Legacy VTK file of the C-alpha trace (Angstrom):
# vtk DataFile Version 3.0
C-alpha trace
ASCII
DATASET POLYDATA
POINTS 301 float
-9.006 8.441 -22.309
-9.598 7.896 -26.044
-6.500 9.881 -26.762
-4.455 7.613 -24.484
-5.901 4.498 -26.078
-5.071 5.853 -29.542
-1.496 6.604 -28.362
-1.109 3.054 -26.989
-2.351 1.509 -30.228
0.180 3.592 -32.133
2.957 2.494 -29.692
2.025 -1.192 -30.178
1.894 -0.729 -33.918
5.356 0.863 -33.966
6.737 -1.968 -31.836
5.387 -4.541 -34.416
7.154 -2.654 -37.161
10.318 -2.757 -35.179
9.917 -6.511 -34.671
9.813 -7.056 -38.476
13.224 -5.540 -38.820
16.552 -7.264 -37.863
17.164 -7.343 -34.099
19.352 -4.363 -33.176
21.974 -4.102 -30.514
21.668 -1.137 -28.197
24.529 1.093 -27.129
25.198 -0.924 -23.894
25.400 -4.276 -25.552
21.805 -5.419 -25.159
19.279 -6.658 -27.687
15.624 -6.155 -27.918
13.235 -8.718 -29.368
11.376 -11.943 -28.798
8.605 -13.139 -26.511
8.263 -11.289 -23.237
10.136 -12.598 -20.228
7.650 -12.999 -17.373
9.133 -11.838 -14.028
7.401 -11.822 -10.631
8.767 -9.291 -8.112
7.898 -10.179 -4.556
9.000 -9.937 -0.887
8.654 -11.968 2.243
7.002 -9.089 4.035
5.505 -5.780 3.320
7.296 -2.420 3.716
10.593 -3.372 2.092
10.120 -1.150 -0.995
9.090 -3.814 -3.423
6.734 -1.781 -5.547
9.101 1.154 -5.551
11.866 -1.076 -6.812
9.614 -2.525 -9.460
8.702 0.847 -10.809
12.192 2.266 -10.970
13.693 -1.055 -12.229
11.157 -0.928 -15.110
12.041 2.621 -15.932
15.745 1.849 -16.067
15.197 -1.201 -18.252
13.247 1.045 -20.496
16.149 3.476 -20.743
18.305 0.568 -21.830
16.049 0.089 -24.845
13.808 -2.687 -23.440
10.062 -2.748 -23.930
8.634 -3.173 -20.449
5.070 -3.620 -19.162
4.338 -3.348 -15.445
1.369 -5.357 -14.035
0.255 -4.346 -10.571
-0.656 -7.797 -9.183
-0.839 -6.813 -5.521
-4.330 -7.901 -4.725
-6.019 -5.428 -2.333
-2.902 -3.316 -1.925
-2.135 -2.155 -5.444
-0.125 1.111 -5.310
2.011 1.433 -8.432
-0.218 4.175 -9.762
0.031 6.060 -6.468
3.883 5.955 -6.659
3.688 7.495 -10.132
1.083 10.022 -9.249
-1.291 8.601 -11.924
-4.969 8.038 -11.309
-6.088 4.664 -12.654
-9.475 4.935 -14.358
-9.536 1.285 -15.502
-7.975 -1.935 -14.296
-7.890 -5.666 -15.078
-11.619 -6.160 -14.090
-12.733 -4.009 -16.934
-10.918 -6.353 -19.362
-12.305 -9.523 -17.743
-15.809 -8.206 -18.002
-15.122 -7.270 -21.619
-16.076 -3.668 -20.932
-12.636 -2.362 -22.184
-10.018 -3.772 -24.505
-6.420 -4.384 -23.493
-5.164 -1.145 -25.007
-7.855 0.711 -23.124
-6.833 -0.627 -19.693
-3.155 -0.131 -20.334
-2.191 3.260 -18.938
1.028 5.210 -19.165
3.185 6.564 -16.358
6.335 8.678 -16.315
8.409 8.344 -19.463
5.445 6.728 -21.108
5.942 3.525 -19.112
3.004 1.247 -19.817
1.332 -0.408 -16.795
-1.915 -2.258 -15.934
-3.623 -1.582 -12.557
-4.774 -4.980 -11.124
-6.850 -4.078 -8.076
-9.677 -6.494 -7.233
-9.662 -7.812 -10.773
-7.260 -10.544 -9.885
-9.854 -12.185 -7.598
-12.080 -12.673 -10.635
-9.114 -13.746 -12.744
-8.722 -16.948 -10.788
-12.371 -18.014 -11.394
-12.549 -17.470 -15.217
-14.566 -19.764 -17.388
-12.735 -21.544 -20.179
-14.287 -19.195 -22.701
-13.260 -16.117 -20.706
-9.778 -17.583 -20.220
-9.268 -17.938 -23.925
-10.372 -14.345 -24.422
-8.067 -13.111 -21.712
-5.076 -15.172 -23.030
-5.561 -13.777 -26.551
-5.752 -10.268 -25.310
-2.553 -10.578 -23.202
-0.672 -12.385 -25.962
-1.345 -9.434 -28.230
0.809 -7.160 -26.121
3.247 -9.792 -24.684
4.796 -10.441 -28.060
5.589 -6.762 -28.386
7.331 -6.612 -24.968
10.770 -7.804 -23.738
9.825 -7.941 -20.127
6.535 -8.064 -18.183
7.038 -7.264 -14.447
4.354 -8.527 -12.093
4.467 -6.642 -8.895
2.977 -9.312 -6.635
1.661 -9.051 -3.041
4.112 -9.463 -0.215
4.140 -12.583 1.859
2.864 -16.111 1.365
-0.599 -15.705 -0.100
-1.676 -18.442 -2.469
-2.073 -15.896 -5.280
1.497 -14.636 -4.848
2.780 -18.265 -4.896
0.865 -18.861 -8.078
2.473 -15.863 -9.774
5.922 -16.971 -8.674
5.685 -20.579 -9.799
4.128 -19.541 -13.162
6.737 -16.924 -13.990
10.043 -17.419 -15.807
11.826 -16.080 -12.753
11.182 -14.325 -9.442
13.063 -11.361 -7.978
12.889 -11.352 -4.190
13.272 -7.988 -2.605
14.501 -7.738 1.043
16.144 -5.339 3.458
18.843 -5.881 6.052
16.258 -6.051 8.810
16.224 -9.504 10.486
12.485 -9.977 9.996
12.719 -9.113 6.338
15.611 -11.617 5.892
13.744 -14.350 7.719
10.527 -13.741 5.788
12.397 -13.693 2.475
13.932 -17.056 3.148
10.625 -18.479 4.301
8.993 -17.433 1.053
11.758 -18.961 -1.033
11.573 -22.238 1.012
7.819 -22.588 0.559
7.896 -21.853 -3.179
10.829 -24.135 -3.695
9.069 -27.012 -1.800
6.123 -26.563 -4.174
8.088 -25.998 -7.374
11.808 -26.926 -7.213
12.271 -25.524 -10.713
11.389 -22.013 -9.556
14.150 -19.542 -10.386
15.062 -16.775 -7.891
17.241 -13.627 -7.884
17.867 -11.504 -4.782
17.869 -7.757 -4.414
18.851 -6.094 -1.124
17.035 -2.718 -0.702
17.893 0.044 1.791
21.427 -1.135 2.468
23.723 1.295 4.262
26.592 0.196 2.128
27.889 -2.636 -0.098
29.174 -4.552 2.962
25.747 -4.646 4.685
24.196 -5.705 1.364
26.638 -8.538 1.034
26.159 -9.708 4.611
22.343 -9.647 4.066
22.387 -11.604 0.839
24.956 -14.118 2.240
22.591 -14.937 5.158
19.868 -15.926 2.705
22.056 -17.603 0.169
24.043 -19.735 2.603
20.943 -21.079 4.367
19.243 -21.716 1.054
22.236 -23.567 -0.152
22.652 -25.656 2.992
19.029 -26.652 3.548
17.409 -26.376 0.082
20.535 -27.032 -2.089
19.493 -23.923 -3.934
21.781 -21.285 -5.390
20.137 -17.814 -5.344
22.091 -15.373 -7.482
22.252 -11.754 -6.205
21.076 -9.166 -8.720
22.242 -6.229 -6.723
21.392 -3.836 -4.038
19.888 -0.300 -3.635
21.343 2.089 -1.091
19.371 3.463 1.846
18.920 6.899 0.368
16.753 9.823 1.755
15.986 10.860 -1.834
13.749 7.803 -2.146
11.342 8.816 0.528
11.372 12.415 -0.803
10.335 11.110 -4.227
7.613 8.858 -2.782
6.093 12.016 -1.041
6.121 13.802 -4.353
4.650 10.761 -6.090
7.463 10.677 -8.591
9.878 7.805 -9.220
13.195 8.567 -7.542
15.157 7.505 -10.644
13.475 10.425 -12.526
13.307 13.106 -9.734
16.786 12.393 -8.437
18.693 10.756 -11.261
22.139 11.471 -9.724
21.174 10.030 -6.255
22.964 6.986 -4.973
19.846 4.909 -5.129
19.306 5.880 -8.784
22.872 4.940 -9.677
22.444 1.594 -7.933
19.261 0.699 -9.764
20.817 1.851 -13.047
23.673 -0.585 -12.470
21.315 -3.235 -11.361
19.144 -2.916 -14.518
22.218 -3.044 -16.741
23.413 -6.166 -15.006
20.055 -7.788 -15.515
20.029 -7.113 -19.214
23.539 -8.602 -19.460
23.119 -11.679 -17.132
19.427 -12.545 -17.615
17.977 -11.255 -20.880
21.055 -12.362 -22.820
21.148 -15.948 -21.523
19.585 -18.256 -24.150
19.380 -21.122 -21.694
16.910 -19.164 -19.661
14.704 -18.238 -22.711
11.154 -17.275 -21.722
8.450 -19.962 -21.963
5.711 -17.704 -23.226
2.664 -15.843 -21.826
0.265 -18.673 -22.666
2.200 -21.113 -20.456
2.291 -18.474 -17.747
-1.438 -17.947 -17.758
-2.226 -21.641 -17.778
0.130 -22.320 -14.899
-1.155 -19.295 -13.022
-4.739 -20.510 -13.187
-3.888 -24.124 -12.782
-5.438 -25.103 -16.119
LINES 1 302
301 0 1 2 3 4 5 6 7 8 9 10 11 12 13 14 15 16 17 18 19 20 21 22 23 24 25 26 27 28 29 30 31 32 33 34 35 36 37 38 39 40 41 42 43 44 45 46 47 48 49 50 51 52 53 54 55 56 57 58 59 60 61 62 63 64 65 66 67 68 69 70 71 72 73 74 75 76 77 78 79 80 81 82 83 84 85 86 87 88 89 90 91 92 93 94 95 96 97 98 99 100 101 102 103 104 105 106 107 108 109 110 111 112 113 114 115 116 117 118 119 120 121 122 123 124 125 126 127 128 129 130 131 132 133 134 135 136 137 138 139 140 141 142 143 144 145 146 147 148 149 150 151 152 153 154 155 156 157 158 159 160 161 162 163 164 165 166 167 168 169 170 171 172 173 174 175 176 177 178 179 180 181 182 183 184 185 186 187 188 189 190 191 192 193 194 195 196 197 198 199 200 201 202 203 204 205 206 207 208 209 210 211 212 213 214 215 216 217 218 219 220 221 222 223 224 225 226 227 228 229 230 231 232 233 234 235 236 237 238 239 240 241 242 243 244 245 246 247 248 249 250 251 252 253 254 255 256 257 258 259 260 261 262 263 264 265 266 267 268 269 270 271 272 273 274 275 276 277 278 279 280 281 282 283 284 285 286 287 288 289 290 291 292 293 294 295 296 297 298 299 300
């Protein structure tokens, strides 16, 4: 574990060095730099592949030259480490109790993707004292300024913790499938959050679509209802095909974008990640508001 912590410190140090140099443009037109964009990934119901999407989306953003941190914020059902085949020794609670530093609880998955296992630690996060909150904020800020994107894989459904993550984030990616119950629950989640925070920003991803037409029909059902009743436009980020390689990769505890890079699902998520870097990370009007604002809003402070 000490070797891993040392490697992470070296990674953070190298990222700081990069930040002192002029911002470079990568080979696909993107740029890397600035304060991390805070993105909540959620779904109206469980079982739609939200965590699997988060993991592979992060890996593809990383391939495009982005510095990405995955935060497993699914209270009680955290499973990002299982999907990667990585055993989590430490999680958020070790940081909150000041037993471990931030670099010690950050672990690395495939392709050295950094992630933080949340587990039951988020329950304690919501009851921090002011002194502990300042400590936690300072720790998170240390890494946030070295990242381009922090992906919070939230719990599915309408728990108060999930709603807090969504309303505090810069934006929310809602993952659904073509199943009627998934569509209904995805819209219900958007409606509840929008009623609480009309400034909340959403993007839609359709997972397990049989083809582009089904993905379009699925997204249209949600978008048209949201536009009619909420006067809300929900951009579609993309879709991921219903691909048997995905379940095969899950059984092997390996991200499908790594195990089956030429599968249709991998090609879809590659395109989706590229579109995100072009349409979201490049838009100055949607500049991130900072990790300190996120934490304060998350904890209602």
